[in-house]
N, C-alpha and C positions, 0 to 999 in steps of 0.2 A: 950694726941695727935695722937697715933694711929688713932683712932676711928676717928679724923678731917681730916687727910689724906685720909680714906676710903669713908668718906661722899665726897670731894671734888672731890677725883675719878669716888666716881659712878654719883657727880652729874655732870660730863666733858662728860662720858659716854651718859648715855643718853641726852645730850644737843648735843654732837655730831651725836647720830641716826638721834634726831627731823631734825635736816640739812641738815643730807644725806638722809629722807626721804623728807621732804619739796621740798629739787629740784631736787629730781627725776622725770624724766620728763613723766617714764610709757615705756609700747612698743611704737616703731617708727611708723609713718601713714603705712607704707606694710605691718607691722605685724596687726597693727589691723584693714585693709582690708581685710588681708586673713584669720584673726577669723570671718569678717563677712559673706563672701563669703561662710566659712563654716558651720555655723550657720545655715543659711538658706537649703542648701543642706541637710542638717540631721534633719530639724525642730527645732532644736533648741532655742526656746525660750523667757527661761531665757537669754541667751547668749547673742542674739537677744537684749531684753528690754535697757542688758546693755551697748551695745559697738554704741546702738541708743545714738543721738540729741534727748531732746525734739518733735523737727519736724518732728519724724520718731514714734514716741509712742502713735500718735493719742488720744493727751492727757489725755492717760490712765499712771496709775501707775502698776507696773511692775506687782500686781496678775490679775485685769482686762485684761492687756495686751495680760498676757500667755494666758490664758484663753478665752480670744478671738481668738490670732490667731490659739489656739491647735482649738477650735472649726469650723471654716473658712478651716483649712486643715485636719480637720479628714476622709473626705472624698476623701481627695488627697494625699491617699501617693504615688501617679505614678508622683507626680510632686518632689521628696524625692529624695537621695541616688543619682542622676544621675551620678554626679562628680568623672572622675576617681582623677583627682589632678586639685590645682589650684596654678597657680605663676604669679608673679608681674611681670607685662612687663616693666611699663614706672612707676614715683614717680617726680613727681610736688610737692617739699613743701616750702614753706616759714614759716615765724614762726608761725602764727596760722592756717594758711589755708594748704588745701593737697589737690591732685586730684590723686588717684590711677586708673592705667590700670590693669586690671586682665584679665587673661587669662585663662577658665575654660576647661578642657580636658573632655567630656560628655563620660559615656558609650558606646554608640553609635556608636565609631569610631567620631565623628563631635566636635564643641569646642561652645565655648560661649564668647562677650568678653565684658566687662563690664569699667562703671568710678563708683567711690569711690570717693564722696567730702568727705572729714572731717574739721572741725574745732578742734584746738584746746579751752579746755573750764575743765575749774577749773583745771587746770594742766593736761590733758589728751584729749587722741586722739578719740572723737566721732564720729558716722556717721555721715549723714545730708543730703545728698543726695544719690540714687541708682543708675543705669540710663546701659540699654542694650545700648553697641556702634556697633552700625556699619559697618563692614569693607567691604561693599557692595561697589564695583565702581560706584560712580554716572552715571546714565543710560547715555548714548550716545545721544547728538543733534540730 
């Protein structure tokens, strides 16, 4: 009798855990966008692959993607570790799409603003497009 009660309790706990994991949406779009910005700044190509949707993986699996990006940026170390801080300026999210505007404060005192487009796929947010945003005023007529 005691064994049956313990078995039912264990089964109930396992079922509850499965339901909680299935309902977990993972990090919100803003957190994914910040992680993406930081991964680019540190040339963390493993993380970039994980945070990117297929559209940004150049048709490659993880190993080939990391190898290709590492080779491409091997002689470009001056392009990395430029960010002093990264913040979110704005988030526009719906059920399955989001756009996050980020601001990257650079070590040289300037900043860059970016637009990170995300989609919710397989229950988690991934980056589908990344654009530098121009905050310059339009030219005068």
